[in-house]
N, C-alpha and C positions, 0 to 999 in steps of 0.2 A: 903817423897818418899821412898820409898824400893824396891830391887830390887826385880825381882818373881827368886825364888826358887824351884816355886810350880808347878804342875803338868800343871797348865794354861800356866805358861811360857815358859815350854817344849816343848807346841802344838806349839804356839806361833813362838819358831824356829825352831821346825819340817817344820808347815803347810806353811807360810806365804813364805819362800826361791824361793818355786817353783812358785809357781804362781805371787810374783812381777816378777822373768825371765820370766812369759808367756808375761808382760804388759810392756817388755822394750827390747828392737832390740837389737841383738848383744850380749846381757847381759851371764857372765857365773859365774858359782860357785859363786853363792849368797849366804850370810848366813848373819843371824839377829843375832844381840850382845846386851847385857846391856835392858833388858828388864827392866822396871820400872812401878809401876802403883804408879800417884799420890792418894795422902791418902784425896785429895778432888774428890768430882764428886759422883752422886748422879745417875742421868737419863742414863747413858752408860757408859758402861766400858771405860775408857781412860788410852792407854797403849802409852808408851814411849820408841823408844828402836831406834837402828843403824844399817844402812843395808849400808852389803859391796860385791862387786864383782867386776869381773873384764869384762873389756870391750875393746878393743883396744891395748891390752898389757898392759893396766894398771890398777891399783888400785884405786877403786873408794869407795865414801861413804857418806850418806846422813841421815841425824835424820829424823826421820817420830813421828807422832802423829797418833794413833787409834783410834778412836770411833767405840764401838762395840755394836751393839744393847743389851740391858739387860733387860731381863723379867720382867715388869712392868703393873700393874693392870690397872695402869691412862690411859684411852685413847688417852688423849691429849701427851701424853709423846710415843707410840708404837708402832713409824715411825721414825729412825734414821735418815732416808733418806728424813724428813722434815727440820732437822738443813744444809743437805747436802746440797739440794733444796735455801732453805735461804743463805746461804753463796756465791752459786754460782753466784747468781742473784745482791750479791753486789756486788761480783767482777764483774760482766759483764758491771757492769752502776756505779761503781763509783770507786775513790783511795783509799776507806775508807780502814784502818791498820785492815787487817785480815788475817788468816794463810791461805796460797795456798793448795787449795783440791789438791793432786798428783793422786791419784787411788781411784776407789770404785768397791765396790761389793755387788753389792743390791740383792743379792742371798744367801742361807747358805749353798754353797758348801764346801768352803774353811774354812770358821772358826765355821759354825753350825750358824749363824748368820750373818744379814747383816753386812756391816761396810766400814768405809771409811778412808782413811787415808791423813793425810795433813804432810805438812812439818812445823817443827819445830819452832819456833819463840824463839829467845833468850832475856828476858826483868825479871823485878819486877815485882811483882802482889802484891800491898796490901792483906794482909789476913785478911781471916772473922775469923780465929779463930787460935791462939791466933788474939785476936784485934788490927789494925792499931793501932786504938786510942792510943794503949797505950805499945804496943813495936813493935823493926821493928824498919825498913828500914825509915819507913815513918816518926816514930816517931824523926830517926837521923837528917833530911832533917831540914835546916830555915824555917823561918814561911813562906817567902816568895819564897822558894821554894816550901812548901806545896802548895801552892796557885797557881804557876803558874803548877804544878802537876796535879792538880782539874783540874784546866780550861783546860789545854791540851786535858784532857779526854773528858769535853763536848764538844768542840769545834770536837775532831772525832767524837764523837755521832751525834754533829749540819750535819756532811759531810751524816751519814745515813741517815737524815731524809730530803734531798735534794734530793734523788731516787724520778723517778715517782713512786706513789705506784701501778702501774697499771705493772709492772716491776712483781710484786709477787702476778698476778692473781690467782695461784696455793692456796694462801692460803684464798682467797674471794673478794668480789667486793663490794665496799662501795659507797654509794650512799651520793652528796654533803653536805657538813654538817652534816653528820651521823655519822663522826668517830668513837665518843664513844660508840654510840650505840652501833655499831657493836661489839667494844672490849668488853662491857658491855654482852653483847649476848654469843658471839661466846668463848671467854676466861671466865671472869668470872664467867659469868651465868652456862657456861656449868662445869666447876670446882666446881661451889655450889653443882652442882646435883649433881655431881657423888661422891664428899665427906661427901656430908648428907646422903645419903643412906636412902632416906627417911627421915630421922630426920625432925623435921624445928628448923632453928637459925631465929627466928623473925627479931631481932635486924638488920642481914646479911638483908634479907629478904625488909624490910624497908627500907634500905639506898640504896640498888641496885635499886627500886624502884622510891626513893629520883629521884637520878643519871639520872637513864633513862628518868624521867618525867623533868630532869631543864638540858637538852644539853646546853653547851653555843651557843651562836652564831657565825657564821663564822668561824667552828673548821674549820684548813688544817687536812689533813690525808696524811697518808702513813703506810710508816713500823715503825713498835712499836715492839723494841729491845726487852721489855717487860722485862728483866735481868738487866737492864743497872745500873751497880754500880762502883763503885773503885775497888772491888774483882773479878771482871771479865775483869779487865783492864791491858793488861800488857804495863808496860812503860820499854824503853830505859834510860840506862845510863845518858842522856841528858836529861831527865824527858819528853820526846817526847813519843805519846805513838805508840807501837809496834803492839801490837795486842788490838781487840776486840774480846769478845768470848763468848758462849755458847748462841746461839740462836734456842733452843728446841723447847722453846714456845713461837717465833718469832708471832705477831697478825699485826693488821693494827687499824689505828686509827691517833687521834692527838700528836704531837712531846711532849706533856704536858704532856703526861700521863709515858714515859720515864725519862726525868726532875723529875717530882715530886717525882719517883717513889729513884731518884738516890739520891735525897736531903733527903727524908723520912729514905735511909739507911745509911745517916750520924749516923742519933741518934738511928736507930734499933741495931748499932753494937756499940755502943758508952754509950750515955747516959741511954739505956733501962737496960745496964748491970752496970749503976753505975759508969762509965768510961766518963771523963771529954772529951769532943768533943778539939779534936786537936787544936791549934790557927794556921789561916793561913787558915784554911778550913771554905769558908763560912756558914754564918750563913741564915737564911730564906730569910732576909731582902735584903740582899746584893746580895743572890745567884737570887733570880728573878731578880732582875736589870738587874743581868750581862748576864741573859739570854732573856731577851726582846733586850739588846743591841746586840747579838749576831745573835738574830734571828730576828731583824729590825723590831716587831714590839710589841706593849702592851698585856701583859696577865696577864688582871683584874680579869681572873676566875679560877687562879690556886689553890685556897683552894679549889675549886672542882677533882682538878685531885690529891690535897694530900690526897682529904677522897676517890679519889680510890685506891690510894695505900696502906693509911689503909685497906679499905674493900678487896684488894689482900692479904694484909700480914693476915687478919684474916681467910679469906677463904683458905689460903694457909696450915693454922693451923691443919685445921679441920680431915687431913687423910692425912699419911705419904705416898710416892711412893709403899712399899711393902705392901701396902692396911692394914695396923696396923691402929686403931685408935687410934689419939693420943688427941681428944677432945669429952668426954660420953656426955656433957651438952653446952648449950648455954652460961650458967654463967661460965664455963672452958673457954672462949675462953678469947687471951689472952691480957691482960687489958691495954697494950701499944698501940695495936693498934685499941681498942674499942673507945678510951680515946680519941685519934688522929683523928679516925672515926668520933664521936659526934663533936668535937672543929670544924674541918674543914667545916663537912656540918653545924651547925651552924652560922660560917664566911661566908659561903657562900650565906646562906639564909638573913644572917642580911645587908650585900652587895645589892645582887641583889633587896632587898626593898626598899633599901634605894638611887640604883640606877636611877639616872635619865632615863626617857625613850628617843631614839636614830630615 
């Protein structure tokens, strides 16, 4: 992170204090200091700062995080208040560890773009880059602590999946047993159409068709975090979860979509880069068995959801958020994703062919 000494930081220090005063009764002498922009973050501008003010004859301070709408050509990321609404629904209907939204401004009158402010949460996040499997505080943990850290993240995510999906009606409505179809059409399909810009990607379309035609029976449906991974989880010093974050592309569907993405990302941010996975981080067979224990049901079609994870990775790689094409031909799609996609679909196809009818 770096402190903003630029005009952007100066604008925030100048424009936010009077607005914040207007949001808080009995407050005077509001100032904003220590404006910092994290190095990561693509879909919105994230700004950290301290607000200081006087009230009741005493000084007060509050550490806040701003999420400010950034211009993007991607229609699925065009409204920062979608994330706001998802987080508010989570907070209203669960005790999931997320940052508390303190203030919101849906218009552009204050900073020129819609934004909301969250209370800053203290903790540590396993880094995407440099890879947390290669260096950093997670490497320094004993193996058994890494296992506990990992499962603590899964257990907190499971709380998301227990929220009644009806509380997210602003995302859409899902018919019983049609969660994967909703997700494939409303997220994967829409993103593929936008990213492809009319260019055909036959392998991706074929995989999408297969997944739409072979939805597992008896699916449960609720909120899909849709960016479920260690890198979007903040942990306290005791390894408990301090906060889950980044709900910009939340959707609806079965919990397995998040579980598979979480598991897929362990390889995505390790073996794909030639880095050995850390000891203590569960491998697929152990992880799936643990998922089944935690969720209290069998997950016989997990390869189906691993295929969705690989398809999502491939689709997201086609075009970046700033409108640059990152893949100019189907042959240039990431081999890691395409290999996993093919293997997962084949394993699922074989398993369903040999499974006894119920």
